[in-house]
C-alpha positions as CSV (number, residue, x, y, z in Angstrom):
1,M,0.0,0.0,0.0
2,D,1.4,3.5,-0.6
3,A,1.0,6.5,2.1
4,R,-2.7,7.0,1.4
5,S,-3.5,3.3,2.1
6,R,-4.1,2.5,-1.6
7,V,-3.2,-0.9,-2.9
8,T,0.1,-0.5,-5.4
9,A,0.9,-4.4,-5.6
10,W,-1.2,-7.5,-5.2
11,A,0.7,-11.2,-5.2
12,P,-0.9,-14.1,-6.2
13,G,-1.1,-15.3,-3.0
14,A,-3.0,-12.6,-1.8
15,Q,-5.4,-13.4,-4.7
16,Q,-5.8,-16.9,-3.7
17,L,-6.5,-15.9,-0.3
18,L,-8.9,-13.1,-0.9
19,G,-10.3,-13.7,-4.3
20,H,-9.2,-10.4,-6.0
21,H,-7.4,-10.0,-9.4
22,P,-4.6,-7.6,-9.2
23,D,-6.8,-5.5,-12.0
24,Q,-9.5,-5.4,-9.4
25,I,-8.0,-4.4,-6.3
26,V,-4.8,-2.4,-7.4
27,G,-5.6,1.3,-6.8
28,H,-8.3,0.7,-4.2
29,H,-8.2,1.6,-0.4
30,G,-6.4,-1.3,1.6
31,P,-9.1,-0.9,4.6
32,E,-11.8,-2.1,2.1
33,L,-10.3,-5.6,2.7
34,F,-10.9,-6.0,6.1
35,D,-14.1,-7.5,7.7
36,G,-15.5,-4.3,9.5
37,P,-13.2,-1.4,10.5
38,M,-9.4,-1.5,10.4
39,P,-8.4,-2.8,14.0
40,G,-7.5,0.4,16.1
41,A,-3.8,-0.9,16.9
42,L,-3.1,-1.3,13.1
43,S,-4.5,2.4,12.3
44,R,-2.2,3.7,15.0
45,A,0.8,1.9,13.8
46,L,0.1,3.0,10.1
47,A,-0.3,6.5,11.2
48,E,3.0,6.6,13.4
49,G,4.8,4.7,10.4
50,R,5.8,1.7,12.7
51,E,5.6,-2.0,12.3
52,W,2.7,-4.2,13.4
53,S,1.5,-7.8,13.7
54,G,-1.6,-9.3,14.8
55,R,-4.6,-11.5,13.9
56,V,-7.6,-9.7,12.2
57,A,-10.6,-10.9,10.1
58,L,-10.6,-10.1,6.5
59,R,-13.6,-10.1,3.6
60,H,-13.3,-12.2,0.7
61,R,-14.1,-10.9,-2.9
62,D,-17.4,-12.9,-2.7
63,G,-18.2,-11.2,0.8
64,R,-17.7,-14.1,3.0
65,R,-15.6,-13.4,6.0
66,V,-11.8,-14.9,6.3
67,H,-11.2,-15.8,9.9
68,G,-7.7,-15.6,11.7
69,C,-5.8,-14.0,9.4
70,D,-2.0,-13.2,10.8
71,V,-1.0,-9.9,9.3
72,H,2.6,-8.2,9.5
73,A,2.7,-4.7,8.3
74,A,6.2,-3.1,7.5
75,P,6.8,0.4,6.5
76,V,8.7,1.3,3.4
77,H,10.4,4.8,3.3
78,G,10.5,6.0,0.0
79,T,12.7,8.8,-1.7
80,A,10.3,11.6,-1.0
81,E,10.0,10.6,2.9
82,D,6.4,9.1,2.0
83,I,5.9,5.9,3.8
84,S,4.5,3.0,1.9
85,W,3.5,-0.5,3.6
86,V,4.0,-4.0,2.8
87,L,1.5,-6.4,4.3
88,L,2.5,-9.9,4.6
89,I,-1.0,-12.0,5.4
90,A,-1.3,-15.6,6.5
91,E,-4.5,-17.5,6.9
92,A,-4.1,-19.6,10.1
93,D,-6.1,-22.7,11.0
94,A,-7.6,-23.5,14.4
95,A,-4.1,-24.8,15.7
96,G,-2.5,-21.7,14.6
97,R,-0.9,-22.9,11.5
98,S,-1.2,-21.8,8.0
99,P,-3.1,-24.0,5.6
100,G,-0.6,-25.9,3.2
101,H,2.2,-25.6,5.7
102,E,2.7,-28.4,8.1
103,R,4.7,-28.2,11.3
104,A,7.8,-29.9,10.0
105,D,9.8,-29.6,13.6
106,D,9.8,-28.4,16.9
107,D,11.5,-25.2,16.2
108,G,8.7,-23.7,14.2
109,T,10.4,-23.4,10.7
110,A,7.1,-24.1,8.7
111,A,5.3,-21.8,11.0
112,L,7.8,-19.2,10.1
113,M,7.4,-19.8,6.4
114,G,3.8,-19.8,6.6
115,W,3.6,-16.5,8.6
116,A,6.4,-14.6,6.5
117,L,6.6,-15.8,3.0
118,D,4.0,-14.9,0.4
119,Q,4.9,-14.3,-3.2
120,L,5.8,-10.8,-3.2
121,P,7.6,-8.7,-5.8
122,L,10.3,-8.3,-3.0
123,A,13.6,-10.2,-2.1
124,V,12.2,-11.7,1.3
125,G,14.3,-14.2,3.3
126,V,13.1,-15.5,6.7
127,F,15.9,-16.6,9.5
128,D,15.6,-18.9,12.4
129,R,16.8,-18.3,16.2
130,D,20.3,-19.4,14.8
131,N,20.2,-16.7,12.1
132,R,20.1,-19.4,9.6
133,M,17.8,-19.1,6.5
134,V,14.7,-21.2,6.5
135,G,13.2,-19.9,3.2
136,A,13.1,-17.0,0.7
137,S,11.2,-15.7,-2.1
138,D,12.3,-16.5,-5.5
139,E,13.4,-12.8,-6.1
140,A,15.6,-13.1,-3.0
141,Y,17.3,-16.1,-4.8
142,R,17.5,-14.1,-8.0
143,A,19.1,-10.9,-6.1
144,M,21.8,-13.1,-4.3
145,A,22.2,-15.4,-7.5
146,V,22.0,-18.6,-5.7
147,R,20.1,-21.6,-5.8
148,A,17.6,-22.3,-2.9
149,E,19.6,-25.4,-2.0
150,D,22.9,-23.6,-1.8
151,A,21.4,-21.0,0.7
152,L,18.8,-22.8,2.8
153,G,20.2,-23.7,6.4
154,R,23.1,-21.2,5.9
155,R,24.1,-17.7,7.5
156,L,23.8,-15.0,5.2
157,G,27.8,-14.5,5.3
158,E,28.0,-18.1,4.3
159,V,25.9,-17.5,1.4
160,G,27.9,-14.4,-0.1
161,S,31.2,-13.0,1.3
162,A,30.3,-9.4,0.0
163,P,30.1,-6.7,2.8
164,P,26.2,-6.4,2.2
165,Y,25.7,-10.2,3.0
166,R,27.9,-9.7,6.3
167,R,26.3,-6.6,7.3
168,L,22.7,-7.9,6.8
169,E,23.8,-11.1,8.9
170,Q,24.9,-8.7,11.8
171,L,21.7,-6.7,11.7
172,S,19.5,-9.8,11.6
173,A,21.5,-11.0,15.0
174,E,20.9,-7.7,16.5
175,V,17.0,-7.7,15.7
176,L,17.0,-11.4,17.2
177,R,18.6,-10.0,20.3
178,T,16.5,-6.9,20.9
179,G,13.4,-7.5,19.0
180,E,13.4,-4.0,17.5
181,A,13.2,-3.8,13.6
182,I,16.0,-2.2,11.8
183,R,15.9,-0.5,8.3
184,V,19.1,0.4,6.4
185,R,20.1,1.4,2.9
186,I,22.8,-0.8,1.3
187,S,24.8,-0.7,-1.9
188,D,25.5,-4.1,-3.6
189,R,27.1,-5.0,-7.0
190,A,24.9,-7.2,-9.2
191,R,27.0,-9.8,-10.3
192,E,25.7,-10.2,-13.9
193,E,25.5,-6.5,-14.6
194,G,28.8,-5.5,-13.2
195,R,27.4,-2.3,-11.8
196,G,26.1,-1.0,-8.1
197,R,22.5,-1.7,-7.2
198,V,20.9,0.0,-4.2
199,Y,18.4,-1.8,-1.5
200,A,16.2,-0.4,0.9
201,D,16.5,-3.6,3.5
202,F,14.2,-3.9,6.3
203,V,15.1,-6.4,8.9
204,S,12.2,-7.2,11.1
205,P,11.3,-9.9,13.8
206,V,9.2,-12.6,13.2
207,R,7.0,-13.3,16.3
208,D,4.8,-16.2,17.0
209,G,1.1,-16.2,18.3
210,D,2.2,-15.5,22.0
211,G,4.5,-12.5,20.9
212,Q,7.8,-14.4,21.1
213,V,10.5,-13.6,18.6
214,R,11.0,-17.0,16.5
215,G,13.1,-15.4,14.1
216,T,13.8,-12.8,11.5
217,S,12.7,-11.7,8.0
218,I,14.7,-9.3,5.8
219,A,12.6,-7.7,2.7
220,A,15.1,-6.1,0.2
221,L,13.7,-3.5,-2.3
222,D,15.6,-2.5,-5.1
223,I,15.6,1.2,-5.0
224,T,18.8,1.6,-7.5
225,E,16.6,3.8,-10.2
226,Q,15.1,5.7,-7.3
227,D,18.4,6.3,-6.0
228,L,20.0,7.3,-9.2
229,A,16.8,9.9,-9.8
230,R,17.5,11.2,-6.5
231,R,21.1,11.7,-7.1
232,R,20.4,13.2,-10.4
233,L,17.9,15.5,-9.2
234,A,20.2,16.4,-6.3
235,L,22.9,17.3,-8.9
236,M,20.7,19.3,-11.0
237,S,19.5,21.2,-7.7
238,A,23.0,21.9,-6.6
239,A,23.8,23.1,-10.3
240,G,20.6,25.4,-10.1
241,L,22.0,26.9,-7.0
242,G,25.7,26.7,-7.4
243,V,26.2,27.6,-11.1
244,G,25.8,30.9,-12.3
245,T,25.8,32.9,-9.2
246,T,27.9,35.7,-10.7
247,L,28.1,37.1,-14.2
248,D,31.6,36.1,-14.4
249,V,32.5,33.6,-17.1
250,I,35.4,32.2,-15.6
251,R,33.8,32.1,-12.0
252,T,30.6,30.4,-13.9
253,A,32.7,27.7,-15.4
254,Q,34.5,26.8,-12.0
255,E,31.1,26.6,-10.3
256,L,30.4,24.2,-12.8
257,A,33.5,21.9,-12.3
258,D,33.2,22.1,-8.8
259,V,29.6,20.9,-8.7
260,A,30.3,18.1,-10.9
261,T,33.3,16.9,-9.1
262,E,31.5,16.8,-6.0
263,R,28.7,14.9,-7.2
264,F,29.3,13.2,-10.6
265,A,32.8,12.7,-11.8
266,D,36.2,12.3,-10.4
267,Y,37.7,15.3,-12.6
268,V,36.1,18.1,-14.7
269,G,37.9,20.3,-17.1
270,V,36.0,23.5,-18.9
271,D,37.4,24.7,-22.1
272,L,35.6,27.9,-23.4
273,L,36.4,29.9,-26.5
274,D,38.9,32.8,-26.3
275,S,35.9,35.1,-27.7
276,V,33.5,33.9,-25.0
277,V,36.0,34.7,-22.2
278,R,36.6,38.3,-23.7
279,G,32.7,38.8,-24.0
280,L,32.7,38.5,-27.7
281,P,30.1,36.7,-29.8
282,P,31.0,33.1,-30.1
283,E,31.0,31.0,-33.3
284,P,27.6,29.6,-34.4
285,V,26.7,26.1,-34.5
286,G,27.6,24.6,-37.8
287,A,30.6,26.5,-38.3
288,R,33.9,24.6,-38.4
289,A,34.9,24.4,-34.6
290,A,38.1,26.1,-33.6
291,T,40.9,24.1,-32.9
292,T,42.1,25.9,-29.9
293,Y,40.2,26.2,-26.5
294,L,41.1,27.8,-23.5
295,R,41.2,25.7,-20.4
296,V,39.5,28.0,-17.9
297,A,38.3,26.0,-15.0
298,Q,39.0,22.5,-13.7
299,Q,38.3,20.5,-10.5
300,S,39.5,17.0,-9.1
301,V,39.0,14.7,-6.1
302,L,42.7,14.9,-6.0
303,A,44.5,17.9,-4.6
304,G,45.7,20.0,-7.5
305,C,44.1,18.3,-10.7
306,P,47.4,16.1,-11.2
307,E,45.3,14.0,-13.9
308,S,45.1,16.9,-16.0
309,A,47.4,17.7,-19.0
310,I,46.2,21.2,-19.7
311,P,46.8,23.8,-16.6
312,T,44.3,26.5,-16.1
313,G,44.6,29.4,-18.2
314,Q,46.6,27.3,-20.7
315,P,45.1,26.8,-24.7
316,D,43.8,23.3,-25.3
317,L,44.4,22.0,-28.7
318,I,41.4,20.2,-29.9
319,A,42.7,17.6,-32.4
320,R,40.5,16.0,-35.2
321,D,38.9,12.6,-34.5
322,S,39.5,13.4,-30.8
323,P,36.4,12.8,-28.2
324,M,36.4,16.6,-27.8
325,E,36.0,17.2,-31.5
326,L,33.4,14.8,-31.9
327,A,31.3,16.0,-29.4
328,L,31.7,19.5,-30.7
329,S,31.0,18.3,-34.3
330,T,27.8,16.3,-33.4
331,G,26.6,18.9,-31.0
332,R,25.7,16.3,-28.1
333,A,27.2,14.6,-25.2
334,L,29.5,11.6,-26.0
335,R,30.9,8.8,-23.4
336,H,34.1,6.6,-24.1
337,R,36.0,4.0,-22.7
338,I,39.7,4.2,-22.5
339,Q,40.1,0.8,-23.9
340,D,37.9,1.6,-27.0
341,P,39.9,1.6,-30.4
342,D,39.1,5.1,-31.3
343,M,40.4,6.3,-28.0
344,A,43.5,4.1,-28.1
345,R,44.4,5.7,-31.6
346,W,43.6,9.3,-30.4
347,L,45.8,8.7,-27.2
348,V,48.8,7.6,-29.2
349,R,48.8,10.9,-30.7
350,E,48.4,12.7,-27.3
351,P,51.2,11.3,-25.1
352,A,50.7,13.8,-22.4
353,R,47.1,12.9,-22.0
354,A,48.0,9.1,-22.4
355,E,50.7,9.1,-19.7
356,R,48.1,10.6,-17.0
357,A,45.5,8.2,-17.9
358,R,47.9,5.1,-17.1
359,A,49.2,6.9,-14.2
360,F,45.7,7.5,-12.7
361,G,43.8,4.9,-13.9
362,I,41.2,7.0,-16.0
363,H,38.8,4.3,-17.7
364,S,35.9,6.4,-18.6
365,Y,35.6,9.9,-20.6
366,L,32.3,11.6,-21.0
367,V,32.5,15.2,-23.1
368,A,29.6,17.5,-23.5
369,P,29.4,20.6,-25.7
370,L,28.6,23.9,-24.1
371,L,25.7,25.2,-26.5
372,A,23.4,28.1,-25.9
373,R,21.0,29.9,-28.1
374,G,22.5,28.5,-31.0
375,T,26.1,29.0,-30.6
376,T,29.2,26.9,-29.3
377,L,30.8,28.3,-26.5
378,G,33.0,25.4,-25.5
379,L,33.0,22.0,-23.9
380,V,33.2,20.3,-20.8
381,I,35.1,17.0,-20.0
382,F,34.2,14.5,-17.5
383,L,36.6,11.7,-16.1
384,R,36.2,8.7,-13.8
385,H,39.2,6.9,-12.1
386,R,38.4,6.7,-8.6
387,T,35.0,5.7,-9.1
388,V,34.7,2.2,-10.5
389,E,31.6,2.5,-12.6
390,P,32.1,4.1,-16.0
391,F,29.6,6.4,-17.1
392,D,26.4,4.8,-18.1
393,V,23.4,6.1,-20.5
394,D,21.9,7.8,-17.6
395,D,25.1,9.7,-16.8
396,L,25.3,10.7,-20.5
397,H,21.8,12.2,-20.2
398,L,22.5,13.9,-16.9
399,A,25.7,15.4,-18.3
400,G,24.0,16.7,-21.3
401,E,21.4,18.6,-19.0
402,L,24.1,19.8,-16.8
403,A,26.0,21.2,-19.6
404,A,23.0,22.7,-21.0
405,R,22.1,24.6,-17.8
406,A,25.7,25.7,-17.2
407,A,25.7,26.8,-21.0
408,L,23.0,29.2,-20.3
409,A,24.6,30.5,-17.2
410,I,28.0,31.2,-19.0
411,D,26.2,32.7,-22.0
412,N,24.5,35.0,-19.7
413,A,27.9,35.9,-18.1
414,R,29.2,36.5,-21.8
415,Q,26.4,38.8,-22.8
416,Y,26.6,40.8,-19.7
417,T,30.7,41.0,-20.2
418,L,29.8,41.9,-23.8
419,Q,27.2,44.7,-22.4
420,R,29.7,46.0,-19.9
421,N,32.4,46.3,-22.0
422,A,30.3,48.4,-24.5
423,A,29.1,50.7,-21.5
424,L,32.7,51.0,-20.1
425,T,33.9,52.1,-23.8
426,L,31.4,54.4,-24.2
427,Q,31.7,55.6,-20.5
428,H,35.5,56.2,-20.8
429,S,35.0,57.8,-24.3
430,L,33.0,60.6,-22.7
431,L,35.1,61.2,-19.6
432,P,37.8,63.6,-19.8
433,R,40.9,61.8,-21.1
434,R,43.5,64.6,-20.2
435,K,43.6,67.6,-17.9
436,P,42.5,70.9,-19.8
437,R,45.0,73.6,-19.6
438,Q,44.0,76.4,-17.0
439,A,45.7,78.1,-14.2
440,A,42.9,77.9,-11.6
441,V,43.7,74.5,-9.9
442,D,45.6,71.5,-9.8
443,L,43.9,68.5,-10.8
444,A,43.7,64.6,-10.3
445,F,40.9,62.3,-11.2
446,R,39.7,58.6,-10.8
447,Y,36.8,56.5,-12.3
448,L,36.0,53.1,-11.0
449,P,33.4,51.0,-12.6
450,G,31.4,49.1,-10.1
451,S,30.9,45.4,-10.0
452,S,27.1,45.5,-9.8
453,R,25.2,42.9,-11.9
454,D,23.1,45.7,-13.4
455,G,26.4,47.0,-15.2
456,V,28.2,50.1,-15.1
457,S,26.0,53.3,-14.3
458,G,26.2,56.9,-15.4
459,D,28.8,58.7,-13.0
460,W,30.8,61.2,-14.7
461,F,33.0,64.2,-13.9
462,D,34.3,67.3,-15.9
463,V,36.4,70.2,-15.6
464,I,35.5,73.3,-17.8
465,P,38.0,76.3,-18.2
466,L,35.8,79.5,-18.2
467,P,36.4,83.5,-18.9
468,G,38.5,85.4,-16.4
469,A,40.6,82.3,-15.5
470,R,38.1,80.6,-13.8
471,V,37.1,76.9,-13.8
472,A,34.2,74.9,-13.5
473,L,34.2,71.6,-11.7
474,V,31.4,69.1,-12.1
475,V,30.4,65.7,-10.8
476,G,27.4,63.7,-11.3
477,D,25.5,60.4,-11.5
478,V,22.7,59.4,-13.9
479,V,20.0,56.8,-12.3
480,G,20.4,53.3,-14.1
481,H,23.0,51.0,-15.6
482,G,24.4,49.9,-18.8
483,V,24.7,51.5,-22.0
484,H,21.6,53.6,-21.7
485,A,22.9,55.2,-18.5
486,S,26.3,55.7,-20.3
487,A,24.4,57.6,-23.1
488,A,22.2,59.8,-20.7
489,M,25.4,60.7,-19.0
490,G,26.9,61.6,-22.3
491,R,24.0,63.9,-23.1
492,L,23.8,65.7,-19.7
493,R,27.8,66.3,-19.9
494,T,27.3,67.9,-23.2
495,A,24.4,70.0,-21.9
496,V,26.5,71.1,-18.9
497,R,29.5,72.2,-21.3
498,T,27.1,74.1,-23.4
499,L,25.4,76.0,-20.6
500,A,28.8,76.8,-19.1
501,D,29.8,78.5,-22.4
502,L,26.8,80.9,-21.5
503,D,28.6,81.7,-18.2
504,L,25.7,81.1,-16.0
505,P,26.0,81.0,-12.3
506,P,25.7,77.7,-10.8
507,D,22.1,77.8,-9.3
508,E,20.7,79.3,-12.9
509,L,22.6,76.6,-14.8
510,L,21.2,73.8,-12.7
511,T,17.8,75.1,-13.3
512,H,18.3,75.0,-17.0
513,L,19.8,71.6,-16.8
514,D,16.8,70.4,-14.6
515,D,14.3,71.9,-17.5
516,L,16.4,69.7,-20.1
517,V,16.1,66.6,-18.1
518,L,12.3,67.2,-17.7
519,R,11.9,67.5,-21.3
520,A,13.8,64.5,-22.1
521,D,11.6,62.4,-19.4
522,L,8.4,63.6,-21.1
523,E,9.2,62.9,-24.7
524,P,6.2,62.5,-26.9
525,T,6.3,58.7,-26.9
526,G,5.4,59.0,-23.5
527,E,8.4,56.7,-22.5
528,P,11.3,58.0,-20.6
529,A,14.7,58.9,-22.5
530,P,17.1,56.1,-22.1
531,G,18.9,55.9,-19.1
532,L,16.5,58.5,-17.4
533,S,13.7,57.8,-15.1
534,R,10.2,59.3,-15.5
535,G,10.4,62.7,-13.8
536,T,6.7,63.1,-13.1
537,E,6.4,59.7,-11.2
538,A,6.9,60.0,-7.5
539,G,10.0,58.8,-6.0
540,E,12.2,58.3,-9.5
541,V,15.0,60.6,-9.9
542,G,16.7,61.4,-13.2
543,A,20.0,62.5,-12.4
544,S,22.4,64.1,-9.8
545,C,24.9,67.0,-10.0
546,L,27.2,69.5,-8.3
547,Y,28.4,72.5,-10.3
548,A,31.1,74.4,-8.8
549,V,33.2,77.6,-10.4
550,Y,36.2,78.5,-8.7
551,D,37.8,81.9,-9.3
552,P,41.5,82.5,-8.6
553,V,41.3,85.9,-8.5
554,A,38.5,86.4,-6.1
555,R,39.7,83.1,-4.3
556,T,36.2,82.1,-3.9
557,C,34.2,79.1,-5.1
558,V,30.6,79.1,-5.7
559,L,28.5,75.9,-5.5
560,A,25.2,74.5,-6.2
561,R,23.9,70.9,-6.0
562,A,21.0,68.9,-7.4
563,G,20.4,65.9,-5.1
564,H,24.3,65.4,-5.1
565,P,26.5,65.0,-1.9
566,G,28.8,68.3,-1.3
567,P,32.5,68.1,-1.5
568,A,35.1,67.7,1.2
569,V,37.4,70.9,1.7
570,L,40.9,70.5,3.2
571,R,42.1,73.9,4.0
572,P,46.1,74.7,4.2
573,D,45.9,74.9,8.2
574,G,45.1,71.3,8.0
575,S,41.2,71.4,8.9
576,L,38.8,69.3,7.0
577,D,34.9,69.7,6.7
578,F,32.1,69.2,4.6
579,P,30.4,72.4,3.9
580,E,26.6,72.3,4.2
581,L,25.2,73.4,0.8
582,P,21.7,74.3,-0.1
583,A,20.1,70.9,-0.7
584,G,18.6,71.2,-4.1
585,P,16.5,68.7,-5.4
586,P,17.6,65.8,-8.1
587,L,17.3,66.8,-11.7
588,G,14.1,65.7,-13.5
589,L,11.7,66.9,-10.8
590,G,10.9,70.3,-12.3
591,G,9.6,73.4,-10.6
592,L,11.9,73.4,-7.6
593,P,14.6,76.2,-6.9
594,F,18.2,75.8,-6.7
595,E,20.6,78.0,-4.5
596,S,24.2,78.6,-4.6
597,A,26.6,78.8,-1.7
598,V,29.9,80.9,-1.7
599,L,33.3,79.6,-0.2
600,D,36.2,81.4,0.9
601,L,39.2,79.4,0.0
602,P,42.9,80.3,0.8
603,P,45.5,79.4,-2.1
604,G,46.6,75.8,-1.6
605,S,43.0,74.3,-0.6
606,L,41.8,71.0,-1.6
607,L,38.5,70.4,-2.8
608,A,37.4,66.6,-3.3
609,F,34.3,66.1,-5.7
610,Y,33.0,62.3,-5.6
611,T,29.7,60.2,-6.5
612,D,28.0,58.3,-3.7
613,G,29.6,55.1,-4.7
614,L,32.7,56.2,-2.7
615,V,30.7,57.1,0.6
616,Q,28.2,54.2,0.8
617,E,27.7,53.0,4.3
618,T,29.1,49.6,5.2
619,D,28.6,47.4,8.2
620,G,26.7,50.2,10.0
621,N,29.8,52.7,9.5
622,T,29.4,55.9,7.9
623,G,31.1,56.1,4.6
624,F,32.8,59.4,5.2
625,A,35.5,58.1,7.5
626,P,37.5,56.5,5.0
627,L,37.6,59.7,3.0
628,R,38.5,61.7,5.9
629,R,41.5,59.5,6.9
630,A,42.8,59.5,3.3
631,L,42.6,63.5,3.1
632,A,44.4,64.1,6.2
633,D,47.7,64.0,4.5
634,P,48.1,67.4,2.6
635,V,51.6,66.8,1.7
636,A,51.2,64.1,-0.8
637,S,50.8,64.7,-4.3
638,L,47.1,64.8,-5.7
639,E,47.8,61.4,-7.6
640,E,48.5,59.8,-4.2
641,I,45.8,61.4,-2.7
642,C,43.6,60.0,-5.1
643,D,45.1,56.4,-4.6
644,A,44.7,56.7,-1.2
645,V,41.2,57.8,-1.1
646,L,40.1,54.8,-3.2
647,D,42.5,52.3,-1.3
648,A,40.6,53.7,2.0
649,S,37.1,53.7,0.5
650,C,37.1,50.7,-1.7
651,A,38.6,47.5,-0.1
652,G,37.3,45.5,-3.1
653,P,35.6,46.1,-6.4
654,P,32.8,48.9,-5.5
655,A,29.3,47.7,-5.8
656,D,28.5,51.1,-7.7
657,D,30.6,53.4,-9.9
658,V,33.0,55.6,-8.3
659,A,34.0,59.1,-9.8
660,L,36.5,61.1,-8.1
661,L,37.8,64.5,-8.9
662,I,40.4,66.4,-6.7
663,A,41.6,69.9,-7.2
664,R,44.0,72.2,-5.3
665,T,43.5,75.8,-5.8
666,H,45.8,78.5,-6.7
667,A,45.4,82.3,-6.4
668,L,46.3,84.8,-9.1
669,D,48.1,88.2,-7.5
670,D,48.0,91.7,-8.6
671,S,50.8,91.0,-11.1
672,Q,48.8,88.6,-12.9
673,V,45.7,90.4,-13.1
674,V,44.6,93.5,-15.1
675,T,41.7,95.7,-14.4
676,W,39.8,98.0,-16.9
677,D,37.0,100.2,-16.6
678,I,34.7,100.3,-19.1
679,A,32.1,103.1,-19.6
680,P,28.3,102.2,-20.3
681,D,28.7,103.4,-24.0
682,P,28.0,100.9,-26.9
683,A,31.0,102.2,-28.5
684,E,32.9,100.5,-25.5
685,V,32.0,97.0,-26.9
686,A,34.6,96.9,-29.7
687,R,37.4,97.9,-27.4
688,A,36.3,95.1,-24.9
689,R,36.3,92.7,-27.6
690,N,40.0,93.7,-28.7
691,W,41.0,93.5,-25.3
């Protein structure tokens, strides 16, 4: 019976006893077999998942009552933790013996047979008080590959010397001593198949009518297929959780090697096309396979992967007629044994691989291509040398599924790398490549792309020379990631440069820039511009920006910000502060004012502009503390200060993009400044232009 008490198997003996043909009873509820309600003790045993033995009345198919049936119920734990049941039923006569079985001796051998044996689709053996076999089902003899006359009267350890038999004999002796049933899972090797089998074994006491233990029964259920299915599911589950956790191609390949070595093969090597590693489009399926792949990842049950002829990071030459080239050309997983003629011919041409195959006893190869979205990415090689069983057909299908899932994760990482590289290229092309010529400040700057799965964002900075020896210092951040964010950043940077040419004060410049972002958000299509969010939807922001103009003559810096953090200011006397600037709204909201603030800066003051990726809080600590520490040494060069700031604030790859712009102010004295008074007369315009 299954966990819901439905009959799932019906032996011929049960049909003879109760009259039901298997087609008539399989699928029906077991309690229908009882004459009246199921005994309460049996109901409780079924609910609690424990064994039960007792005498009950059953009902024949023709409706008559079948008196005095001895029933033994044994639970069978399935792969999904559901409990099925095996019921052993014997019809006893008035003397307590089953019909057809005479009491042959004083120790109750015939009675034990009558109680325990029925023609079940299970391997069942019955043992007396001396732990010697008194009977078994035909299935048991087939499983042990012995004849009845060679097994009866002997202990299991005498029937077979393999560890499973000795273990079962010990368990049977323990059940005889304690009277408690034991359930175990034991692996065996079927002699005719040469491969491992897995059995769920139930060692149970057999009691007489007085409840005394008269012997034991061992029921063995072949669960090899269920065990293989469980292992396959476990491997695919592990692959789903452990492969593709990042968008890094090499890391994903290594995760595949790690998972497969732990649960499937003794060695795993992953080869990828060089174009895949670099994030470029791979060759399509059907094109001639490249002869050289890159060994990007490998793992072994042996430390250091000594059985591999190709070190990690080195090219792997795929020769024609090799198992790898054959899998690539056919587009499907293939398995090979080391003694196959084709393998022997190939290894003659591969002395390094042949030597390692001999040294480590490699006996089975399995090669699966990595195919995703119609393209060949590479291949994965599975080897066995410590595992005795070679790869079988089920392993072949499993390797194909595993390679297909891993290939999809690798291709996702490849496409991410391709888009990231494109965004980085666009980003770097839009950022300043060299320091502009100007006399107001000394400059140093850095840009670090973030490691986010979403790709690079739209952080930018700029330095714009202005009339009168002034200079504009700009830093900003566009919401979003990828190419669209980089393109939006480029449009904003161009707009800022255009507005700066009009020589507008910082607050007015941000007002005009806000109008531009708002108009871009409300394009006629109703869709926001790429990289910019809808400015009209609550809580969404287009971009942030900080615009500052430093005048070396007046020695002042006028700043205005739109949703962006203010700068750090380090003065020549060593004092460091973060000035409170009027908090303008982010760009794209529209209708809200911006205000400017003026800072008096002595010559040699240091201004540090940055994006929020530099000062993000970690572990509850304020992100400004590393910046404060890094700026505390004013003697260092600006380049050294930039490096110190990044080292202090970014222990590893930053989660978000980081833009950093540091400027040290100069002052122009009277010898470098000329002042003219121009009368309010239109005729003075020509003179002013000449000047």
